N, C-alpha and C positions, 0 to 999 in steps of 0.2 A: 281633583277632589275639591270642587267648588260648591258641593252640596254637603248635607250632613253626613258625617263619616258612618254613623250607624245605619242610616238609610242606604248609603252607598254600598256598605258591606252586605246588607240584607239583599239588595238588588243584584249584586254580583253573585252571591251564592245561589239565588233563584235562577239567574242566567246560567250558572254552571249546571244546575239540575236540568235545565232545559236542554243544554248541550249534550249531557249524558243521554237523555231520552232520545234526542234527535239522531245521535251517532250510533245508537244501538237499536236496531230495528226489532230486536227480540223483546224489547220492553213494550208492554201494552200500555194503552192509555190509562188503564186502571192502576197499573204499577207506578206509572209516572205520577199520577194523582196522589198516590200514597206517599211518594217521596216529598212532594210539595207540602202535603198535610203534615208530615213528620217535621219538616223544617219550620213551617209556620208555627207549629205548636211549641217549638223550642226556641223561637226567636227571643222571647222574654228572658231566656237564660243568658243570651248574649248581652242584653242590657244589664242584667244582674251582675254579669262578669265585670262590667265597667266599674261598678261600685266595689265588688269583692276584691278586684285587683288593686284598687286604690287603698282599701283598708289593709290588705296584706303588705303593701309597699310601705305604708306609714308605720305599721307595726315593726318592720325590720329596720326602721330608722334611716332609710336611704333617701328621704325626700330631697335633701339638699346636697347629696353627694354626687360628684361627677365621676365618670369612669376613667378619665385619662387626663394627663397633664402634659402639654406639648413641651418639647425640648426648648431650652432658653434660646430666644431669638427666632424661633420657628413660628409660622402662622398656625393658628388653631385649626383652620380648615382650608383646603384648596381642592377644587373639583368642578366638574361640569354639572350644570343643573338640567332640568327637563327640556330647556330650550337650546341646550348645547353651548351655553355661555360659560366661560371659565370664571368661576367666582372664588374670591379670596376673602376669608373671614380672619382678620388678624388675631383676635382674641376671643375667648369664649363669650358668646352673646349674653348680655344681662338685661337688655331692653329690646324686646322683640315686638314687632307689629305683625299680626297675621291677617292677611287679606283673603282668607279662605275658611269657611266653616269647618271643613274636614280637617284642615291643618290645626285649627284651634282645638277641636276635640281630641286629636291625637296628642297635641301638646299637653292637654290635661291628663290623658292616659299615661303619658310618660313623666308626669309629675314635674312639669316645668312651667306650670301656669303662673307661678310667681314671677316669671320673666316677661310675661305678656303685659305690655303697656298700652296696646291698642288693638282693636279688632273691628270687623265690619258690623254693620247693622244686622246682617244675616247670621252672625255667630251667636246663637241663642241657646246652645247646649254645650255642656251641662248648665244648670241654673246659675252656678257660680260666675258665669260669664257676665252677669248683670253688674258686677263690681268693676268691670274693666272698661276703660274709655273707648267710646265708639268713634270711628273715623269716617263713617259714611257707607254708602253702598258700593258694590263691586263695580258698577258702571258709572258712578259719579264720585270718584275719589278726589278729595281736596288735598293734593300733595303738600301744599304749603302748611296746612293745619296738621297734617300727618307728621311732617318733619319737626314741628314744634314740640313733639313728644320726645325728641332726641333719641330715636331708635339707633341701636348699633347693628340691627339686622331686620330686614323686611322679608317675610315669607309670603309668596304668592302662589295662586293656582294658575288656571288657564285663562282667566277672564280679564286680567289687568292689561291695559294697552301698552304697546311698546313705547308710546309717547310718555306715559306716566312712569314707566320703568326708567326711561332716560332721565327724567327729572329727578327721580330718587337717587340715581347713580351720580348725577351732577353734584349732589350734596355729599358725596363720598360715603354713602350708606350702602353696604352690601345688600343686594337683592337676590334671593335664591328662589327659583321656581320649582315647585313640586306638582306634578300632575299624573293622574292615572290614565291609562289608555283603554280602559273598558274591560279588563279581565281581572278576576279575583287575585291572581298572582301579583298584579300591580300594587295591591294593597300592602303586601309584604315588603316590596321594594320601597314604597313610600314610608312605611314605618321605620324601616332600616335606615334610610337616609336621614330622616328626622332624628332618629336615635343618635346618629353620629353628630349632627349639627347641634343638638341640644345637650350633648355629652351624657346621654342616657342609654348607651348601647345595651347594658345589661337588662334594663326594663324593656327595651325594644325587642331584644331576643326572646324574652319571656312571653311578650305579647304575641309575637309572630308564631312562636311554638304553639301557643294556645289556639290561635286561629287555624294553623295548619292541622292541628289535631281535630278541630271542628270540621274542616273540609274533608279530612280523611274519614270521619264518621259518615259524612254524606256519601262518599265513594263506596265505603263498605256496605252501607245500606242498599245502595244501587246494585252492588255485586250480589247481594244476598237475595234480591227479589227475582 
């Protein structure tokens, strides 16, 4: 997820539609075209959902609420990241740097943007990202400047070099990699993992359920054509 989350989600759904069409020889090109037309006409609803979800979450007063409190003496999080590295996060992160536009967008969707102290130059959505400190591009990260922001967690996608990751870890800052493998189901996994790390499992579950419902509508439409 080193591109825009909404663009990535849109592309994955379109890819899924193409897979349905390719795997079912009974689907004519006309029917396949109607599926694409239906999806593209409804894409703005997905953008609208971004804002609707935010307003509903705020109305419920859950913006600053965490879902869990670790037992005394226990680490907040322990687990493997997308690179298979064992990552330990001692306490709930409060100062996060995101080095992926998609991770930044999902962080906003999960209402943890107040924890973001640094983002890349490519993290330009939603517009509220303009208030967050920039740390450079994905391919030219100034690790020293990044560490001056005193992060307690750095979230990365797939484009940060191992050399830069090593420098970050030398400063005793947890670095957790999240990346999708090119299938729409990976989006759900990514949101779920970030929900745990950001202590927003409830919000993550709701978001995943909404997107799964969205995907099911695509499948139902395909089955009905």
